[in-house]
C-alpha positions as CSV (number, residue, x, y, z in Angstrom):
1,M,-5.3,19.3,-8.4
2,C,-5.7,16.9,-10.9
3,E,-7.0,17.3,-14.7
4,N,-7.8,14.5,-16.7
5,Y,-7.7,14.5,-20.7
6,S,-9.7,11.3,-21.2
7,A,-12.4,8.9,-19.2
8,Q,-11.2,5.7,-17.6
9,W,-13.1,3.7,-15.5
10,Q,-17.1,2.8,-15.6
11,I,-18.3,3.2,-12.3
12,L,-21.7,1.0,-11.3
13,P,-24.6,2.0,-9.8
14,P,-24.3,0.7,-6.1
15,Q,-26.1,-2.7,-5.4
16,I,-25.6,-2.4,-1.8
17,N,-24.9,0.0,0.6
18,E,-22.3,-2.1,2.4
19,Q,-18.7,-2.2,2.6
20,L,-17.7,-5.0,-0.6
21,Y,-14.6,-7.1,0.7
22,D,-14.0,-9.1,-2.1
23,I,-14.9,-10.4,-5.5
24,S,-14.6,-13.4,-7.5
25,F,-15.4,-14.4,-11.4
26,S,-16.2,-17.8,-13.4
27,G,-17.4,-18.5,-16.8
28,G,-17.1,-14.7,-18.1
29,N,-20.5,-13.7,-16.9
30,T,-20.7,-15.1,-13.4
31,I,-19.8,-12.8,-10.5
32,L,-20.0,-13.1,-6.7
33,A,-19.0,-10.2,-3.8
34,G,-18.8,-10.4,-0.4
35,T,-20.6,-7.4,1.7
36,Q,-21.0,-6.6,5.5
37,T,-23.7,-9.1,6.0
38,S,-24.6,-10.7,2.7
39,V,-23.3,-12.1,-0.7
40,I,-24.5,-10.1,-4.4
41,F,-24.2,-11.8,-7.4
42,S,-24.9,-11.5,-11.0
43,S,-25.1,-13.8,-13.9
44,D,-24.6,-11.6,-16.7
45,N,-21.3,-9.6,-16.0
46,G,-23.0,-7.0,-13.8
47,S,-25.7,-6.0,-15.5
48,N,-28.4,-7.2,-12.9
49,W,-27.7,-8.2,-9.3
50,N,-29.3,-10.4,-6.9
51,S,-28.2,-10.9,-2.9
52,Y,-28.5,-13.4,-0.3
53,Q,-28.2,-12.3,3.5
54,F,-27.1,-14.8,5.9
55,R,-29.6,-15.1,8.5
56,D,-30.2,-18.0,11.4
57,N,-32.9,-19.7,12.3
58,F,-34.5,-16.7,14.3
59,N,-33.8,-14.4,11.2
60,F,-31.0,-12.7,13.1
61,P,-27.9,-11.8,10.6
62,Y,-24.9,-13.8,11.6
63,A,-22.5,-12.7,9.4
64,N,-20.2,-9.8,10.7
65,N,-18.2,-9.5,7.2
66,V,-18.1,-11.8,4.3
67,S,-14.4,-11.2,3.7
68,G,-13.3,-13.8,1.4
69,V,-15.3,-15.4,-1.8
70,H,-14.7,-17.8,-4.4
71,L,-16.5,-19.1,-7.1
72,I,-15.8,-22.8,-7.7
73,D,-18.0,-22.7,-11.1
74,E,-21.1,-20.7,-12.1
75,Q,-23.3,-22.3,-9.7
76,S,-21.1,-23.3,-6.9
77,A,-19.0,-21.0,-4.2
78,V,-17.1,-21.0,-0.9
79,V,-17.0,-17.5,1.3
80,S,-15.5,-16.7,4.4
81,G,-15.7,-14.2,7.3
82,T,-16.5,-13.5,10.7
83,F,-19.6,-15.6,11.4
84,Y,-21.1,-16.1,14.6
85,L,-22.1,-19.8,14.3
86,G,-22.0,-21.2,17.8
87,N,-18.5,-19.4,18.2
88,S,-17.1,-21.4,15.3
89,Q,-14.4,-21.0,12.6
90,A,-16.6,-22.1,9.6
91,F,-16.8,-21.8,5.8
92,L,-20.1,-21.4,3.7
93,Y,-20.9,-23.4,0.8
94,S,-23.3,-23.0,-2.0
95,N,-23.9,-25.5,-4.9
96,G,-27.2,-24.4,-5.8
97,G,-27.0,-20.9,-7.4
98,F,-26.1,-19.0,-4.1
99,L,-29.7,-19.1,-2.7
100,S,-28.7,-21.7,-0.2
101,W,-25.7,-22.3,1.9
102,S,-24.3,-24.9,4.2
103,E,-21.8,-24.7,6.6
104,Q,-18.6,-26.4,7.1
105,Y,-17.1,-26.0,10.4
106,I,-13.3,-26.2,11.3
107,N,-12.8,-25.5,15.0
108,N,-14.4,-24.2,17.9
109,L,-10.9,-23.7,19.8
110,G,-8.8,-20.9,20.6
111,E,-9.5,-17.3,21.3
112,W,-12.7,-15.7,19.9
113,P,-13.4,-14.7,17.6
114,R,-12.8,-17.5,15.2
115,E,-12.9,-16.7,11.7
116,I,-11.6,-17.2,8.2
117,L,-10.5,-13.8,6.5
118,A,-9.1,-14.2,3.0
119,F,-8.6,-16.9,-0.1
120,S,-5.6,-17.5,-2.5
121,F,-6.2,-20.0,-5.2
122,P,-3.3,-20.6,-7.1
123,T,-4.8,-23.4,-9.1
124,P,-8.7,-24.0,-9.9
125,D,-8.2,-27.1,-7.5
126,I,-5.8,-25.7,-4.6
127,G,-6.6,-23.3,-2.1
128,Y,-5.3,-21.7,1.0
129,A,-7.2,-19.8,3.7
130,V,-6.0,-17.9,6.9
131,G,-7.6,-16.8,9.8
132,H,-7.8,-17.5,13.5
133,S,-7.4,-20.0,15.7
134,F,-6.4,-22.3,12.9
135,S,-4.6,-19.9,11.0
136,V,-3.7,-21.4,7.4
137,L,-6.4,-23.9,5.8
138,K,-5.8,-25.9,2.5
139,S,-8.3,-27.4,0.0
140,T,-7.4,-29.7,-2.7
141,D,-11.0,-30.0,-4.4
142,G,-11.6,-26.0,-5.4
143,G,-12.8,-25.0,-2.1
144,V,-15.6,-27.7,-1.6
145,T,-13.7,-29.1,1.7
146,W,-11.2,-27.9,3.8
147,A,-8.4,-28.9,6.4
148,V,-5.8,-27.7,8.7
149,S,-2.3,-26.8,7.0
150,T,-0.9,-25.2,10.2
151,N,-2.2,-23.9,13.4
152,V,-0.5,-21.2,14.9
153,A,-1.1,-18.5,17.7
154,P,-1.1,-15.2,15.4
155,K,-4.2,-14.0,13.6
156,L,-3.5,-13.8,10.1
157,N,-5.2,-11.5,7.6
158,G,-3.7,-12.0,4.5
159,I,-2.2,-14.5,2.0
160,S,-0.8,-14.7,-1.2
161,M,0.3,-17.8,-3.2
162,L,2.7,-17.5,-5.8
163,D,2.1,-21.0,-7.5
164,S,1.0,-24.5,-5.6
165,E,4.3,-24.5,-3.6
166,H,5.0,-21.1,-2.7
167,G,3.3,-18.8,-0.6
168,I,3.2,-16.1,2.3
169,A,0.8,-15.6,5.0
170,V,0.6,-12.0,6.8
171,G,-0.9,-10.9,10.0
172,I,-0.4,-9.6,13.7
173,H,3.4,-9.2,14.0
174,A,4.0,-12.2,12.2
175,T,4.6,-13.9,8.5
176,L,4.1,-17.5,7.6
177,L,6.2,-18.8,4.6
178,T,6.0,-22.1,2.6
179,S,8.1,-23.5,-0.2
180,N,6.6,-26.9,-0.3
181,G,2.7,-26.3,-0.8
182,G,1.9,-25.8,3.0
183,A,3.3,-29.2,4.3
184,T,5.6,-26.9,6.0
185,W,5.3,-23.3,7.1
186,T,8.6,-21.1,8.6
187,T,7.0,-18.6,10.9
188,L,9.0,-15.1,11.3
189,T,8.2,-12.4,13.9
190,H,8.2,-8.2,12.8
191,N,6.6,-5.4,14.6
192,Y,3.7,-4.7,11.9
193,Y,0.1,-4.9,12.1
194,M,0.0,-6.5,8.4
195,D,-3.5,-6.7,6.7
196,A,-2.5,-7.4,3.1
197,V,0.1,-9.1,0.9
198,A,1.1,-9.7,-2.6
199,M,3.6,-12.4,-4.1
200,A,5.5,-11.1,-7.0
201,T,8.3,-13.7,-7.5
202,D,9.6,-16.0,-4.8
203,Q,11.9,-13.2,-3.7
204,V,10.1,-10.1,-4.5
205,V,7.0,-9.6,-1.9
206,Y,4.9,-6.6,-0.9
207,A,2.7,-6.3,2.0
208,G,0.9,-3.5,3.8
209,G,-1.6,-2.8,6.8
210,D,-2.0,0.5,9.0
211,E,-0.6,3.4,7.5
212,F,2.4,1.5,6.0
213,F,3.6,-0.2,2.7
214,L,6.5,-2.7,2.7
215,K,8.8,-4.4,0.2
216,S,10.9,-7.5,0.5
217,I,13.6,-8.5,-1.8
218,D,14.4,-11.9,0.0
219,G,11.2,-13.7,0.1
220,G,9.7,-11.8,3.1
221,H,12.4,-12.3,5.7
222,T,13.1,-8.6,5.7
223,W,11.3,-5.6,4.9
224,Q,12.0,-2.1,3.0
225,K,9.4,0.9,3.9
226,P,9.3,3.1,1.1
227,N,7.7,6.4,1.1
228,V,4.1,6.3,-0.1
229,P,1.3,9.0,-0.8
230,F,-1.1,7.0,1.1
231,G,-2.3,5.5,4.5
232,K,-3.9,2.3,5.2
233,V,-3.6,-0.6,2.8
234,N,-6.3,-2.8,2.4
235,G,-5.5,-4.8,-0.4
236,L,-2.5,-5.5,-3.0
237,T,-2.1,-7.0,-6.4
238,A,1.2,-7.5,-8.1
239,V,1.5,-7.8,-11.7
240,G,5.2,-9.0,-12.5
241,V,8.1,-7.8,-10.5
242,D,7.6,-4.1,-10.6
243,T,3.8,-3.3,-11.1
244,I,1.9,-3.3,-8.0
245,F,-1.5,-1.9,-7.4
246,A,-2.4,-0.9,-4.0
247,C,-5.9,-0.7,-2.5
248,T,-6.1,1.9,0.4
249,N,-8.4,4.1,2.1
250,S,-7.8,6.8,0.0
251,G,-8.0,5.3,-3.4
252,L,-6.6,3.0,-5.9
253,Y,-2.6,3.7,-6.3
254,F,-0.4,2.1,-9.3
255,S,3.4,1.9,-9.1
256,A,5.4,0.7,-12.1
257,S,8.7,1.1,-10.2
258,G,8.2,-1.7,-7.5
259,G,6.9,1.0,-5.1
260,S,9.4,3.5,-5.6
261,F,6.9,6.2,-7.3
262,W,3.0,6.1,-7.3
263,E,0.3,7.2,-9.5
264,V,-3.4,7.3,-8.4
265,F,-6.5,6.6,-10.6
266,P,-8.5,9.9,-10.3
267,E,-11.8,8.3,-10.0
268,T,-11.1,6.6,-6.6
269,K,-9.7,9.6,-4.9
270,G,-10.9,9.8,-1.5
271,R,-12.4,6.8,-1.8
272,N,-12.0,3.4,0.4
273,I,-10.8,0.7,-2.3
274,Q,-11.0,-2.7,-1.0
275,K,-10.0,-4.9,-3.6
276,L,-8.8,-5.0,-7.4
277,V,-9.5,-8.1,-9.4
278,R,-8.5,-9.1,-12.8
279,N,-11.4,-10.9,-15.1
280,G,-10.1,-11.8,-18.6
281,T,-9.2,-8.2,-20.1
282,E,-11.5,-6.5,-17.4
283,W,-10.4,-5.0,-14.1
284,W,-12.8,-4.6,-11.3
285,A,-12.2,-2.4,-8.0
286,I,-14.4,-2.4,-5.2
287,G,-14.9,-0.8,-1.8
288,G,-16.9,1.3,0.6
289,Q,-20.6,1.9,0.4
290,G,-21.0,-0.5,-2.5
291,F,-18.6,1.2,-4.9
292,M,-17.6,-0.9,-7.7
293,M,-16.1,0.0,-11.0
294,R,-14.6,-1.6,-14.0
295,C,-12.7,-0.9,-17.3
296,Q,-11.2,-3.1,-20.4
297,N,-7.7,-3.3,-20.1
298,L,-6.1,-0.9,-17.6
299,P,-6.2,2.5,-18.4
300,A,-3.6,5.2,-17.7
301,A,-3.2,6.4,-14.1
302,A,-2.6,10.2,-12.8
303,P,0.7,11.4,-11.7
304,I,1.0,12.6,-7.9
305,A,2.3,15.8,-7.5
306,D,3.0,15.6,-3.7
307,F,6.9,16.9,-2.8
308,T,9.2,16.8,0.2
309,I,11.8,19.1,0.7
310,D,15.1,18.1,2.9
311,F,17.5,20.9,3.7
312,P,19.6,19.6,6.3
313,F,22.3,22.3,6.7
314,T,21.9,23.7,10.0
315,C,24.6,26.4,9.4
316,G,26.0,27.5,6.2
317,S,24.7,27.1,2.5
318,G,23.9,24.0,0.9
319,P,21.6,22.0,-1.5
320,A,17.9,21.7,-0.8
321,T,16.7,18.4,-2.6
322,V,13.0,18.4,-3.4
323,S,11.5,15.0,-4.0
324,N,8.3,13.9,-5.5
325,V,6.6,10.4,-4.6
326,S,5.4,10.2,-8.5
327,N,8.1,9.9,-10.9
328,P,6.2,8.0,-13.9
329,S,8.3,7.3,-16.7
330,G,7.8,9.7,-19.7
331,A,6.5,12.4,-17.4
332,T,7.2,16.2,-17.7
333,F,7.9,18.1,-14.2
334,E,7.5,21.7,-13.7
335,W,9.0,23.8,-10.8
336,F,7.8,27.3,-10.3
337,L,8.6,29.6,-7.5
338,N,6.4,32.6,-7.1
339,D,4.7,31.7,-10.3
340,S,8.1,31.8,-12.5
341,L,9.5,28.9,-13.8
342,V,12.7,27.7,-12.3
343,S,13.0,24.2,-13.6
344,T,11.9,21.5,-15.8
345,V,14.1,18.6,-14.2
346,T,12.7,15.3,-13.2
347,P,13.0,15.1,-9.3
348,P,14.9,15.1,-7.2
349,F,15.4,18.7,-7.9
350,V,18.3,20.3,-6.1
351,F,19.1,24.1,-6.0
352,Q,21.3,25.9,-3.8
353,V,20.5,27.9,-0.4
354,T,23.0,30.9,0.1
355,D,20.7,33.1,1.9
356,I,16.9,33.2,2.4
357,T,14.8,31.2,-0.4
358,M,10.9,31.7,0.3
359,G,7.8,32.1,-1.6
360,N,5.4,29.6,-3.3
361,L,6.8,26.8,-4.7
362,K,4.5,24.9,-7.2
363,L,5.1,21.7,-9.0
364,V,3.0,20.3,-12.1
365,V,3.2,16.9,-13.6
366,D,2.2,15.7,-16.8
367,N,2.1,12.1,-17.9
368,G,0.4,12.6,-21.1
369,F,-2.9,11.4,-19.9
370,F,-3.6,13.2,-16.5
371,K,-1.7,16.4,-15.2
372,D,-1.8,17.0,-11.3
373,S,-0.2,20.1,-9.6
374,T,0.4,21.0,-5.8
375,S,2.2,24.1,-4.1
376,E,3.6,24.8,-0.8
377,Q,4.8,27.9,1.1
378,I,8.6,27.4,1.8
379,Y,11.2,29.4,3.9
380,L,14.7,27.8,3.6
381,Q,17.5,30.0,5.5
382,A,21.0,29.6,5.2
383,H,22.1,30.2,8.7
384,L,25.1,32.1,9.9
385,Q,28.5,29.8,9.6
386,A,31.2,31.5,11.4
387,V,34.8,30.2,9.9
388,L,37.9,30.6,12.3
389,N,41.2,31.4,10.2
390,M,43.9,30.1,12.6
391,P,48.0,31.1,12.1
392,T,49.6,28.1,10.8
393,D,52.2,28.3,13.7
394,V,50.8,28.9,16.7
395,Y,54.0,28.3,18.9
396,G,56.2,29.9,16.5
397,G,55.3,33.7,17.5
398,S,56.2,35.7,20.2
399,G,53.9,37.3,22.8
400,S,50.9,36.2,24.9
401,F,48.0,36.5,22.5
402,I,47.2,35.2,19.0
403,E,44.6,36.9,16.6
404,L,42.0,34.7,14.4
405,E,40.1,36.0,11.8
406,A,36.2,35.6,11.6
407,A,34.4,35.1,7.9
408,G,31.8,33.0,6.2
409,T,28.4,32.5,4.9
410,G,25.9,35.3,6.0
411,I,28.7,37.3,8.0
412,D,28.0,40.9,7.2
413,S,30.9,42.0,9.2
414,V,34.2,40.3,10.8
415,G,36.3,41.4,13.9
416,W,39.2,40.1,16.0
417,A,39.3,37.9,19.0
418,T,41.9,37.7,21.5
419,I,42.5,34.5,23.3
420,P,44.6,33.9,26.1
421,Y,47.9,31.9,24.9
422,S,47.4,29.7,27.8
423,T,44.2,28.5,26.6
424,W,46.3,26.6,23.6
425,G,48.5,25.5,26.3
426,G,51.2,27.7,25.4
């Protein structure tokens, strides 16, 4: 349960009941967004909108998703996606206010569907795009014309260029790396189906996809998989080394710790968020069913009360460690067991289990802007652990038997066991 102390984002009325995939800005007031079958655009920073649906000469829609959009200026744009245009990979280009479009075909080779799925423009003139079957394409005139940068077998879903020289593209079981402006690309294989990527530095990279979030600290060669409070990742935005935004099927999440701990923007909880884009001092988030919201500067996010308990001891007493996915700096934590306050420590919260610990464990997190809480019924038991106290000199005694003492955690009574001396090799 999340409680907020102040409003944050302005949620705009939906302009279309379709998924919004990408959004681009130019000149402060011009906006272009890609939907399932069309583009919507505004010339007054979102106060009024128009739309253009992509249809063929028989009036059939030919766009399956307009997944990439880029404004060249206030009157010109290039878009990409899955277009049923003679089974060819193509860009659509407009230079007349977005009410007429022309095609630039790239190829009709390779496997179907032939599509261009994502853009990354590190400068106004230099842009990269990825897709399938010609995987990486490059433009040097702001997106007006395109040429093949490299053609590899894997389908690529996302690309992030740190600058005009350094970038990474991700997709099905593969990543491609360049450090020379796309003159050459190094292909690395992995077991992930990546949909999104954000390059924070030439070494720190974030990626995500179906039910996972990844971090690399060696430029995308190897990956770590932190614990996160969300599933499918649709888009990622990095601001510096440690600040990362994750657009997911369950909301817009924020981390200031390089992905170690997370907070969520409450207005987006449970929503399908596709993209977060910054336009000057404004931030815009878009998603499913035409969802669109914006804010001036970036407001506070809400902490997430979502703990896990690790109690690995199968026998005997030991520490139980309670961890939380959200440890924002400056937040306060309150731990309650059966409504009694037991601790105010910042996670991990460690307590000893010596017998049976059971009841309702509740966590309340407050970051000064929002408060979140959650509770869970727990049952932790310190299982029996017998300890055998043996004589120090088994062979020094006389007789045919030795006596062992049984004691330990959870033992209510102790007894004696007689073991044949021959068992010990005597």
